[in-house]
Residue, then its C-alpha position, 0 to 999 in steps of 0.5 A: x499499500x502506498x505511503x500517505x503523502x506528508x504535508x509540507x514540513x514547517x521550517x524552524x530556526x536557522x533553516x527558516x532564516x536561510x530559506x527566507x534569505x534565499x527567496x528574498x535574494x535569488x542569485x542572478x541567472x547567468x546567460x549560459x544557464x538561461x540558454x541551456x534551460x531554453x534549449x531543454x525546453x525546446x527539446x521537451x516541446x519537440x518530443x511532446x509534439x512528436x506525432x507517432 
């Protein structure tokens, strides 16, 4: 039998502070990273639109 899905854990203490700072100050995304993401998206789109 499948295990029940756990609810989202609550962050406490240092974890909560770290998460908050990561969310408020996201790292800038490099051009190379954006280009890789775009290429991966194009590949996924072409696979999902492939006619069998």
